[in-house]
N, CA, C and O atoms as a GROMACS GRO file, in nm:
protein
  264
    1MET      N    1  -1.521   1.083  -3.352
    1MET     CA    2  -1.560   1.020  -3.227
    1MET      C    3  -1.568   1.129  -3.119
    1MET      O    4  -1.486   1.220  -3.115
    2ALA      N    5  -1.669   1.118  -3.034
    2ALA     CA    6  -1.693   1.219  -2.930
    2ALA      C    7  -1.574   1.233  -2.836
    2ALA      O    8  -1.544   1.344  -2.791
    3ALA      N    9  -1.505   1.122  -2.803
    3ALA     CA   10  -1.392   1.129  -2.711
    3ALA      C   11  -1.281   1.218  -2.766
    3ALA      O   12  -1.207   1.279  -2.689
    4ASP      N   13  -1.267   1.226  -2.897
    4ASP     CA   14  -1.165   1.312  -2.958
    4ASP      C   15  -1.197   1.459  -2.939
    4ASP      O   16  -1.107   1.542  -2.946
    5LEU      N   17  -1.322   1.493  -2.914
    5LEU     CA   18  -1.362   1.632  -2.896
    5LEU      C   19  -1.360   1.676  -2.750
    5LEU      O   20  -1.373   1.795  -2.722
    6ALA      N   21  -1.342   1.584  -2.659
    6ALA     CA   22  -1.343   1.617  -2.516
    6ALA      C   23  -1.218   1.694  -2.478
    6ALA      O   24  -1.108   1.666  -2.526
    7VAL      N   25  -1.236   1.791  -2.391
    7VAL     CA   26  -1.124   1.869  -2.338
    7VAL      C   27  -1.128   1.854  -2.186
    7VAL      O   28  -1.229   1.884  -2.122
    8VAL      N   29  -1.018   1.806  -2.129
    8VAL     CA   30  -1.010   1.786  -1.985
    8VAL      C   31  -0.903   1.878  -1.931
    8VAL      O   32  -0.789   1.876  -1.978
    9ASP      N   33  -0.937   1.957  -1.832
    9ASP     CA   34  -0.844   2.052  -1.772
    9ASP      C   35  -0.829   2.016  -1.625
    9ASP      O   36  -0.927   2.019  -1.550
   10TYR      N   37  -0.708   1.983  -1.583
   10TYR     CA   38  -0.681   1.948  -1.444
   10TYR      C   39  -0.620   2.066  -1.373
   10TYR      O   40  -0.523   2.125  -1.421
   11ASN      N   41  -0.676   2.102  -1.259
   11ASN     CA   42  -0.621   2.209  -1.177
   11ASN      C   43  -0.523   2.145  -1.079
   11ASN      O   44  -0.564   2.074  -0.988
   12MET      N   45  -0.396   2.169  -1.097
   12MET     CA   46  -0.293   2.107  -1.013
   12MET      C   47  -0.243   2.200  -0.903
   12MET      O   48  -0.147   2.167  -0.833
   13GLU      N   49  -0.308   2.315  -0.885
   13GLU     CA   50  -0.268   2.406  -0.778
   13GLU      C   51  -0.291   2.337  -0.643
   13GLU      O   52  -0.390   2.267  -0.624
   14ASN      N   53  -0.199   2.359  -0.552
   14ASN     CA   54  -0.206   2.304  -0.416
   14ASN      C   55  -0.211   2.151  -0.413
   14ASN      O   56  -0.261   2.094  -0.316
   15LYS      N   57  -0.162   2.087  -0.515
   15LYS     CA   58  -0.156   1.941  -0.519
   15LYS      C   59  -0.011   1.897  -0.504
   15LYS      O   60   0.080   1.957  -0.560
   16GLU      N   61   0.009   1.791  -0.426
   16GLU     CA   62   0.144   1.736  -0.413
   16GLU      C   63   0.168   1.640  -0.527
   16GLU      O   64   0.074   1.584  -0.584
   17PRO      N   65   0.296   1.619  -0.563
   17PRO     CA   66   0.325   1.524  -0.670
   17PRO      C   67   0.279   1.383  -0.632
   17PRO      O   68   0.272   1.350  -0.513
   18PRO      N   69   0.246   1.301  -0.731
   18PRO     CA   70   0.198   1.166  -0.700
   18PRO      C   71   0.305   1.080  -0.633
   18PRO      O   72   0.424   1.099  -0.657
   19ILE      N   73   0.262   0.988  -0.551
   19ILE     CA   74   0.352   0.891  -0.488
   19ILE      C   75   0.360   0.772  -0.582
   19ILE      O   76   0.258   0.712  -0.617
   20LEU      N   77   0.482   0.738  -0.625
   20LEU     CA   78   0.499   0.638  -0.730
   20LEU      C   79   0.562   0.508  -0.684
   20LEU      O   80   0.584   0.418  -0.766
   21SER      N   81   0.593   0.496  -0.556
   21SER     CA   82   0.653   0.370  -0.510
   21SER      C   83   0.608   0.340  -0.367
   21SER      O   84   0.564   0.429  -0.294
   22VAL      N   85   0.618   0.214  -0.330
   22VAL     CA   86   0.584   0.172  -0.194
   22VAL      C   87   0.677   0.241  -0.095
   22VAL      O   88   0.634   0.288   0.010
   23GLU      N   89   0.805   0.247  -0.130
   23GLU     CA   90   0.903   0.308  -0.039
   23GLU      C   91   0.869   0.455  -0.014
   23GLU      O   92   0.878   0.503   0.100
   24GLU      N   93   0.830   0.527  -0.118
   24GLU     CA   94   0.794   0.668  -0.103
   24GLU      C   95   0.668   0.682  -0.017
   24GLU      O   96   0.659   0.773   0.066
   25ALA      N   97   0.572   0.594  -0.035
   25ALA     CA   98   0.450   0.597   0.046
   25ALA      C   99   0.484   0.576   0.194
   25ALA      O  100   0.428   0.643   0.281
   26ILE      N  101   0.575   0.484   0.222
   26ILE     CA  102   0.616   0.459   0.361
   26ILE      C  103   0.685   0.582   0.418
   26ILE      O  104   0.657   0.623   0.530
   27ARG      N  105   0.776   0.642   0.340
   27ARG     CA  106   0.846   0.763   0.388
   27ARG      C  107   0.747   0.875   0.420
   27ARG      O  108   0.767   0.949   0.517
   28LYS      N  109   0.642   0.886   0.340
   28LYS     CA  110   0.544   0.994   0.359
   28LYS      C  111   0.426   0.951   0.447
   28LYS      O  112   0.331   1.027   0.464
   29SER      N  113   0.432   0.830   0.502
   29SER     CA  114   0.324   0.775   0.585
   29SER      C  115   0.189   0.788   0.513
   29SER      O  116   0.090   0.830   0.572
   30SER      N  117   0.188   0.752   0.386
   30SER     CA  118   0.067   0.759   0.306
   30SER      C  119   0.012   0.618   0.288
   30SER      O  120   0.061   0.541   0.206
   31PHE      N  121  -0.090   0.584   0.366
   31PHE     CA  122  -0.148   0.452   0.365
   31PHE      C  123  -0.298   0.463   0.344
   31PHE      O  124  -0.355   0.571   0.360
   32PHE      N  125  -0.361   0.354   0.311
   32PHE     CA  126  -0.506   0.350   0.302
   32PHE      C  127  -0.556   0.227   0.374
   32PHE      O  128  -0.484   0.128   0.388
   33GLU      N  129  -0.676   0.234   0.420
   33GLU     CA  130  -0.737   0.122   0.492
   33GLU      C  131  -0.783   0.017   0.392
   33GLU      O  132  -0.848   0.049   0.292
   34VAL      N  133  -0.750  -0.107   0.419
   34VAL     CA  134  -0.799  -0.217   0.338
   34VAL      C  135  -0.939  -0.252   0.387
   34VAL      O  136  -0.959  -0.273   0.507
   35PRO      N  137  -1.037  -0.259   0.296
   35PRO     CA  138  -1.173  -0.292   0.340
   35PRO      C  139  -1.176  -0.425   0.414
   35PRO      O  140  -1.105  -0.519   0.378
   36SER      N  141  -1.257  -0.434   0.517
   36SER     CA  142  -1.259  -0.552   0.603
   36SER      C  143  -1.297  -0.679   0.527
   36SER      O  144  -1.254  -0.788   0.566
   37PHE      N  145  -1.376  -0.669   0.420
   37PHE     CA  146  -1.416  -0.790   0.348
   37PHE      C  147  -1.301  -0.849   0.268
   37PHE      O  148  -1.310  -0.963   0.222
   38ILE      N  149  -1.193  -0.774   0.250
   38ILE     CA  150  -1.075  -0.824   0.178
   38ILE      C  151  -0.976  -0.890   0.275
   38ILE      O  152  -0.906  -0.984   0.237
   39GLN      N  153  -0.971  -0.841   0.397
   39GLN     CA  154  -0.876  -0.894   0.495
   39GLN      C  155  -0.917  -1.034   0.541
   39GLN      O  156  -1.034  -1.060   0.566
   40PRO      N  157  -0.818  -1.123   0.551
   40PRO     CA  158  -0.852  -1.257   0.602
   40PRO      C  159  -0.886  -1.252   0.750
   40PRO      O  160  -0.839  -1.164   0.822
   41LYS      N  161  -0.968  -1.346   0.794
   41LYS     CA  162  -1.005  -1.353   0.935
   41LYS      C  163  -0.883  -1.395   1.016
   41LYS      O  164  -0.815  -1.491   0.980
   42GLN      N  165  -0.856  -1.323   1.125
   42GLN     CA  166  -0.742  -1.355   1.211
   42GLN      C  167  -0.771  -1.482   1.289
   42GLN      O  168  -0.878  -1.498   1.348
   43VAL      N  169  -0.674  -1.572   1.288
   43VAL     CA  170  -0.686  -1.698   1.361
   43VAL      C  171  -0.566  -1.709   1.453
   43VAL      O  172  -0.452  -1.706   1.406
   44GLY      N  173  -0.588  -1.723   1.582
   44GLY     CA  174  -0.478  -1.738   1.677
   44GLY      C  175  -0.410  -1.606   1.712
   44GLY      O  176  -0.455  -1.499   1.670
   45ASP      N  177  -0.303  -1.616   1.788
   45ASP     CA  178  -0.227  -1.500   1.834
   45ASP      C  179  -0.094  -1.496   1.757
   45ASP      O  180  -0.010  -1.584   1.773
   46PHE      N  181  -0.077  -1.394   1.674
   46PHE     CA  182   0.042  -1.383   1.590
   46PHE      C  183   0.171  -1.381   1.672
   46PHE      O  184   0.263  -1.458   1.644
   47SER      N  185   0.178  -1.294   1.772
   47SER     CA  186   0.299  -1.281   1.853
   47SER      C  187   0.334  -1.411   1.924
   47SER      O  188   0.450  -1.450   1.932
   48GLU      N  189   0.233  -1.478   1.976
   48GLU     CA  190   0.256  -1.605   2.045
   48GLU      C  191   0.308  -1.710   1.946
   48GLU      O  192   0.403  -1.783   1.977
   49GLY      N  193   0.247  -1.717   1.830
   49GLY     CA  194   0.290  -1.812   1.729
   49GLY      C  195   0.432  -1.787   1.683
   49GLY      O  196   0.510  -1.881   1.667
   50MET      N  197   0.468  -1.660   1.661
   50MET     CA  198   0.605  -1.628   1.619
   50MET      C  199   0.704  -1.660   1.730
   50MET      O  200   0.815  -1.705   1.704
   51GLY      N  201   0.663  -1.638   1.856
   51GLY     CA  202   0.750  -1.667   1.969
   51GLY      C  203   0.777  -1.816   1.985
   51GLY      O  204   0.884  -1.856   2.031
   52GLU      N  205   0.681  -1.898   1.947
   52GLU     CA  206   0.694  -2.043   1.962
   52GLU      C  207   0.753  -2.110   1.838
   52GLU      O  208   0.781  -2.230   1.840
   53ALA      N  209   0.772  -2.036   1.731
   53ALA     CA  210   0.817  -2.095   1.604
   53ALA      C  211   0.961  -2.146   1.613
   53ALA      O  212   1.045  -2.089   1.682
   54ASP      N  213   0.986  -2.256   1.541
   54ASP     CA  214   1.122  -2.312   1.536
   54ASP      C  215   1.216  -2.223   1.456
   54ASP      O  216   1.335  -2.215   1.489
   55HIS      N  217   1.167  -2.157   1.354
   55HIS     CA  218   1.249  -2.071   1.269
   55HIS      C  219   1.205  -1.926   1.291
   55HIS      O  220   1.086  -1.898   1.300
   56LYS      N  221   1.301  -1.835   1.299
   56LYS     CA  222   1.271  -1.695   1.326
   56LYS      C  223   1.305  -1.609   1.203
   56LYS      O  224   1.406  -1.631   1.137
   57ILE      N  225   1.219  -1.513   1.174
   57ILE     CA  226   1.247  -1.414   1.071
   57ILE      C  227   1.315  -1.297   1.140
   57ILE      O  228   1.253  -1.226   1.220
   58LEU      N  229   1.443  -1.277   1.110
   58LEU     CA  230   1.518  -1.170   1.176
   58LEU      C  231   1.501  -1.037   1.105
   58LEU      O  232   1.500  -0.932   1.169
   59SER      N  233   1.486  -1.041   0.974
   59SER     CA  234   1.458  -0.919   0.899
   59SER      C  235   1.400  -0.960   0.765
   59SER      O  236   1.417  -1.074   0.720
   60ALA      N  237   1.332  -0.867   0.702
   60ALA     CA  238   1.271  -0.895   0.572
   60ALA      C  239   1.258  -0.767   0.492
   60ALA      O  240   1.254  -0.657   0.548
   61GLU      N  241   1.252  -0.782   0.362
   61GLU     CA  242   1.233  -0.669   0.274
   61GLU      C  243   1.147  -0.714   0.156
   61GLU      O  244   1.168  -0.822   0.102
   62ALA      N  245   1.052  -0.633   0.118
   62ALA     CA  246   0.967  -0.665   0.005
   62ALA      C  247   0.981  -0.555  -0.099
   62ALA      O  248   0.974  -0.436  -0.068
   63CYS      N  249   1.002  -0.595  -0.222
   63CYS     CA  250   1.014  -0.499  -0.333
   63CYS      C  251   0.915  -0.535  -0.441
   63CYS      O  252   0.890  -0.653  -0.468
   64ARG      N  253   0.858  -0.434  -0.503
   64ARG     CA  254   0.765  -0.456  -0.614
   64ARG      C  255   0.820  -0.388  -0.737
   64ARG      O  256   0.860  -0.271  -0.731
   65GLY      N  257   0.821  -0.458  -0.845
   65GLY     CA  258   0.861  -0.397  -0.972
   65GLY      C  259   0.746  -0.318  -1.029
   65GLY      O  260   0.630  -0.341  -0.994
   66SER      N  261   0.777  -0.226  -1.116
   66SER     CA  262   0.669  -0.148  -1.177
   66SER      C  263   0.670  -0.165  -1.326
   66SER      O  264   0.587  -0.108  -1.396
   0.00000   0.00000   0.00000
């Protein structure tokens, strides 16, 4: 098979190690822009809605397994 004959050489000079977790990305401020067609349309004023809400979120944490 042709794929068995392929040779791929990666030049890793001047490359930083990969970011492997959400927490590491946050620490390194490594983010990407979400394309606008994926983002939901904003409806209303978020801050106003949270201020008027009966229940308040005081803190939150999100974790993703790998």
